[in-house]
N, C-alpha and C positions, 0 to 999 in steps of 0.2 A: 497673456498666456505665458506659462513657464517654459523651461527648457524641454526640448522634444524627448520623448521616451523612445527607446529602441524600437524600430519597426514602424514608427509613426510616419504616415505619408503626408505629402502636401495636399492631397485630396481631402484627407481627414481634417487638416487645418482649415481649408476653405469651407468645409461643412460646418465646423464649429463657428467660424466667423459669420457664416450666413445665419446660423441659429441665433447668435448674439444680436445681429442686426435686426432680425425678425422680432425678437423679444423686446428690444429697445423701441422699435417702431410701433408696437402694439400696446405698450404700457401706457396707462393713463397718467397725465401730468398732475402732480400735486399742486394745489393752489389755484385750481381752475374749476369752474362748473362744467359738468358733463351731462349729457342725456344718457340715462341708464335704462336697461331692460331687466325686469325682474326675472330671475332664472329659477329660484327655489326659495322656500321658506324654512326657517329653523326657529327654535324657541327665542333666540336672540334678535331675530329680524329676518330680512330678506337678503339673499345674496344676489348681486346685480353685476351686469357687465355693461361697459360703456359702448355706445354706438360710435364708431369712428368712421365718418363718412357713411358708406354703405355697409361696412364690415362691423363685426363685433370684436371687442378687445379680447385678448387671451386671458386677461387678468379679471378675476372675480373678487369683489369686495363686499363687505357687510354694510347694509343700510339698516341701522338699528330700528327696533320697533317704534320708538318714539317719533320717528319721521315717516312712518307708514300710515296711510289712510285705512279706515276700517274696511273698505271695499277693494283694497289692492289685491291683484291676482297675477299669476304667472303670465308674462308677456306684456304687462303694462309698462309704459315708459314713464320715468320720473326724472326730474331735473334735480341734481344734487351737487354738492361741493366735495372735492376729494382732499382729505387731510390725513394726519396720523392721530391715533388715539393715545391715551396715556400709557398704553403698553407697546407703543411704537409700531402698531399695525395700521395699514392703510384702510380707511373707512370712508364711506360716502355719508354725508349728513345733509339734512334738509334745511339747514340754516345757511345763510350766506354772510361772509364777513364784510367789513367796511372797505376792504382792500383785496384786490385780485393780484395774481402773480405778475411781477414786473411793473406794478403800478404803485403810485404814492398816495398817501393819505395822512392827514394830521391825526395822530393817535396820542392818547393820554398814557403816561407812564404810571403803572399801578403798583409795582413792586420792584425791588432790586435785591440781588444776593451776590455771593462770591463769584458767580459765573457770568452775570450780566443783568439786564433789566427785562421787565415784562410790560407789554402794552395791551390795552383794551382794544381789540379789533372786532368786537361784536360777537364773539363766540365764547362758549363756556371755558375752553382752554385758551389761556392768554398767549400772545405772540412773544416769543423769546428774541431778544436783541443782545447778541454777544458783546462783550466789552470791545472787541476789535472793530465792531461795526457801529460804535456809539460816538457821539460828539462829546466833548468835555463839558462837565458841569451840569449834567441832566439831573432833574429832581422829580421825586414822586409827586404826582398830582399835576404836573405841568404837561403840556402837549407839544409835540414835535413832528416835523415831517418824517415819515418812515416809508421805506420801500419794501415790499414783500419779495424776497429772493428765495431761490432754490439751490441747495447744495447737493450736487450729484453724488459726491463721495459718500455722504451720510444718508442720502435720500430723505432730507428734511427741509422744511420751510423755516426761514428765519427773517427777522426784520433787520434793516440797515438804515442808519441815519446818514450814511456817507453816500448821498444820492447825486452829488455834483458830477462825479465821473460816470454815472450811469444815465444821465439825462442827455437827450439829443438837442442840438442847437435849434433855437427857435427862429422863426421868420421875422424880419424887421417890422412887418405889418402888425405883429402882435404886441409891439411896444405900447405900454400903458393900456392894454386891453385885458378884460377878464377872460381867462381861458382855463381849460383843463390841463393837468400835467400828464404828458404821455411819455413813456419811456421806451428805450430800445430793447433788443434781445429777441 
């Protein structure tokens, strides 16, 4: 919050902080699957709200027509993945990527440009990996371990190849055992 305006009270500050906490608490997390309830239909698809425990999210997002069944109706529950579309809007999609938020997967690099690299994570829109999050010497067509991360400042998902600092220490009993990679956060 910026500097106080004349006549602004501390009670007003507390009210604004409470509203910000409520908004943050009820926003759906990008990069995760959620259970949604269909609220209304438009020509583009259905607008849905996520069920958060027993409550409904304050945030309404579009579930495009291509992910709706022919018999979908208001009140139906659907499982979908939350991401951003090409216009930087939050959307729910009926496809699920190879990787979830704060998890790792081996992904193939499909393209590179001046800003970073792109990896195939199983969705139409490829996962962006900024240069700052890459290892040296990556090549198109090769596969690398990538972690799906979330940037709160830009409200965007991105890939990171710098997973060493994000991994939790393993138990000695796992030595030479086949296991899944689990991350913190």
